[in-house]
N, C-alpha and C positions, 0 to 999 in steps of 0.2 A: 504494500500500500504506500503510495506516495505521501511524503510529508508536505505540509503547506509550503515550506521553504523550497523544496525540490520542485513542486508544481509551479511556484512563482518564478523560479529560475527558468524553467522550460518555457513559460509564457513569454518572458523577456527575450530569451534567445530566439524564439519563433518570430516575434515582432521585429527584432533587430535584423534577422536574416532577410525578412521581407523588405524591410526599409532599405537595406544595403544592396538588395538584389542578388544575394548569394544563397547557397544551400545552408540549411541550419547546421549541418555537421561541420561547416567551416567557421562557426561562431563559438566563442568561449568567453566566459566572464572573467574579468580581472577585478582589482580592488573596487573601482568605482565606474566601471563601464563594460562594454562588450567589444571584443576584437572580432571583426568579420573579415576574414581574408587579410587584405593589406590595409583595411580601414578600421579605425577605432572610433566607436561611438560612446560618448559619456552617457551615464544614466539620465543626467539632466536633459540631454538632447532627445533621448528616447521618450522621456516623459512628456516633453513639449510636443514631439511629433504625435504621440499617442493622444494627447489632449485635443489636438486639432481634428482628430478623427473620432473623437468621443470615446476613446479607449482608456480604461483605467487598469493599471497593473495590480490587480487584486486576485487572490486565490484563497480558497478555504478547503480544509480537509477535516475529517473526523478521525479520532483515535479511540480505539475500543480496548479496554482492559478489564481487569477484575472489577466487579461492582463494589462500590464503597459508599459509605455514608459520610456526611460532613460533621466534623466535631464542632460543638458549640462552646464558645468561650465568652465569659463576661468579666471585665476588669473594673476595679474600683480604686480610687486614690483619695487620700486626704492629704492636702498640701498646705503649705504656708508660702505666701508671696511677700517679699520685701518691696514695698511700694516706691522706695527711693532707688535701690540698686537694680530692681527687676529680677532678683534671684528667686528661684523656685526651690523649695525644700520639700521633699516627699516625706510625710510623717507616717503614712500607712499605705500599704499596697496589698491588694487581695485579688486573686483571680479564681473564679469558679469555672470548672470544665466538665463537660459531659463526654468522657472518652469511651462510652460503652462499658463493657466489662473490663476491668483493669487486670492485665496479665502481670505487669511488673510495676508495682506502685512507686518504687524509688526512681525508676527511670522516667515515669510520667511526671513526677514532681520535679525532677532535675531538668527535664525538657521545658516545663512551664517556667520555672525560675530563670533558666537561661534565656528563654524567649522574651520574658518581661524585661530582663536586663538589656537585651538587644534592642527592644522597642524603646526603652528609656534613652538609650544612646541616640537612636534616630530622632527622638523628639527634642532632647535637651542640648546635645553637644555636637553631633555629627552634621557636617555641612560642606558641600562642594562649593569651592570658589573658582570661578572661571574668568579668564580675561576676555577682551573683545573679540579674540579669535576662537573662543570656545576651548581654550587650553586650560586644564586644571592647574591652579597655581598653589594648591596645598596638598601635593601628592605624597605626604609623609605623615607619620603618626605624631610628629611634633606639633603640626598645625591642624591636622584632621584628628580631632580628639575623640577617642573611644573611651567610654567610662571604665574605670578600674573596679576591682572588687570593693574598694573603700567607698566608691561613689554610689553603689547600688544598695537600696534598702532591702531588707528581708521581705519577701512576698509570701503572704499566707495563701496556701493552695487548698481550695475546696474541691474535692472530687465528687461529682454527682453521677453515679453509675446508672447505666440503662442497658437494656439487652438489645443490641443492634441486630437487625434482621439479616444482614448480608456479610458482616465482617467475620473474620476467623474467631471462634470461641465467643461470638457476640461482642467483639471489641471494635473500636474505631482507631483510626490513625491520629497521631498527635502532630508530628513534624513541626512546621513553623507556624501553625495556625494561632498559637498563643501570642504571637507578635501583633496580630491584627487589631485587638481592641485597645492596645496601650495608648496610641496617639489620640484617638477620640476621647478616651477616658481622661487623659491628662488635660486635653483642651477643654473638656467640660468642667473639670475641677478648677481650671484657671478662670474660666468665665464665671463660675460660681463665686470664686474668691474676689474677683475684680469688677465683675459686671461688664467686661469687655470680651467679645468673641474674637479669638485669634484663628486665622485660617491658613497661616503659612508656618512651615517648619524650617529650622528648629525654633523652639520657644526659648530663644536666647535672652539673656538679661537686657541686651541693647534693644531688641525688638519689643520686649514687654514694656520697658521704660518709655520708649517712643510712643507706643499706643496709649499708655496711661497718661502721658503728658498731653497728647492730642485730645483725649477724652476729658481733659481737665480734672482728672482724679488726683493729680499731684501738681503742685505749682511748677511752672517752667523755670529753669535756672538760667 
């Protein structure tokens, strides 16, 4: 069965061959274009040519595997916000999870605690900085800050078992699903604490301070 990427490649090659007037077996993709015989066409050229003819380069495929159910996760935070510095301090963290029937309780708890820690990093400290050319300018752990063990609060894990109808031994998968509710839960807690809704990550002190000043919740300096 063709993957979506393979199908899209074949569609691009077929169009490029027709556009260049050569056989499709004479065309091959490189980094950002298609080489057809002695001629090279960039992807931008092909997209523009396709647009003129009402052609969009899209493909879709389906993948079929073992049936599975979706694990449900709910996260809660109690936080304190310093209205002058914009600093967030997490006072309490709890996540409730429905993993079906638990096969390895410690592994489930460890996965959830690690996922919450990863999510907190996404929300509070981790941030890509790019220049005008789209080049990342903080490509190291000195400037791209990942939280350490000392930065992460203990998370209380509540496991709510159920009997899944399709999983092995009535269990569900955990994987990275425990990361998903962290950002919205922290954003909701921040709104509850400040009355201001933040829709951009990370929730850095600078960003929080700027919005609080704009909302006139603290005096501008």
